C-alpha positions, 0 to 999 in steps of 0.5 A: 500500500502506498501513501497515495491510495489503498485502492487497486490501480488499473490504468495509466496514461500520460503525455510527458514526465510531468503529466501522468494520469493513473486510474483505479477502483472506488473513483480513484484517479491520480494526476502527476504534475512532475512534483507530486501526485494529486487525487482528481475529482471525477464525480463518481465511484467509478472503476477506471479501466483504461485512459487515453488522450490526444492532448492534456485538455482532451483525455478520455477514460472508460469505466466499468459503469458503462460510461466514457468520461472526458477531461477538458483540462479542468473537469471530468464529465460523462460523455453523452452516450446511450447506456453502455456495457461495462467499458474495458479499453480505449485507444485513439489515432487522433482527436477525431478517431477514438475507439472504446471497447467493452464486454459483450463484444462492443466497440464504439468509434468517436468521430469528433462529435459522437460515439457510434457502435461499429460492427464486430460480429461477436458478443465475446468480451473485448478488453483492449485496443491498439492501432496505428495510422498505417495499419489500422486498429486491433482489438483483443479479448476473451477466448483468443479473440483478436479482431482486425479493423477492415473498413467499417467492420472488424474481422476475427483473426484465426490462430490457435489460442483460447487465452483471455487477452488483457494487453496489447502494444505495438511499434507499427503494424508489423510488430505487435505484442499481445498478452493474457492468461496462462502465460500467453504472449503472442507476436503479430508481424502484420501477417501471422500470429506467433506464440512466444515462450514465457516460461510461466502459466501466470496471467499477464495483464499488460504489455508496453515499451518505450521502443521496440528494443525495450518491452515489458510484460507485467501481471500476477504477483509482481511478475515483470518480464523483459524482452531480450531479443526474442526471449522473455526474461523475468526481472525482479520487481521487489513486490508480490502485488498484482501489476495491472498497467504500464506506461512511460516516457523513455527507457529511464522513466517507466511506471507500473501500477498495481493492487493496493495503490502500488506505483513502481517507477523504473529509473533505468536501473531498477524498479522502486515504489513511489511513496508520494 
């Protein structure tokens, strides 16, 4: 437990080392301004599952109450949408092209003025989204679900997995990593999906890196794996808390959030808990 909060933390997103948002359970949303972490008022007891923004005054968060929240630089307010399923992920390619996913196989697209459902062809729970301008969007979820955007609809990719996928991160359309249950790590090269040995059956909950040469996968009981070439190697996290979200600004400034208010920071040498 940190001095900041005792709530489980689930999501992290930022713009630079002086502008970072961390979301969690029980309405917990923290902001770091480069000097201190401060709680933000959001108007509800939301559970923040994911955060994304195009600018410091244009940030979105999805919560399990079936709501998309927007931050204009001063205030968090719910977006004008119909009742949504519990929301799970959000990612954008720009202020007028943002995607949000949820349980029951729903993906919404924001065009700069309104949120509208897209055709996914599934009712399987979707957990996360990632994409690029050149490659389009990819969504992942339960039962080995990987959807690739094809115009106005989504097409399921076929490969051998029934894992629950919880994290996705890419470095272009031909280098994408997907992680999930039972030690599942897959790499997508733009054509095919290849499973990578992880030497564990624990659950991975997120994957991220500041560059394609430095990628981390995180998850159950303080698990952190580092991608060294084509091999994943476990490194010491100094915690047994479940690790749920990772984001950073460089190879010497990376944050991981987790259960019981845990925030870890990588300074280029090791992981240390942020105290306040």
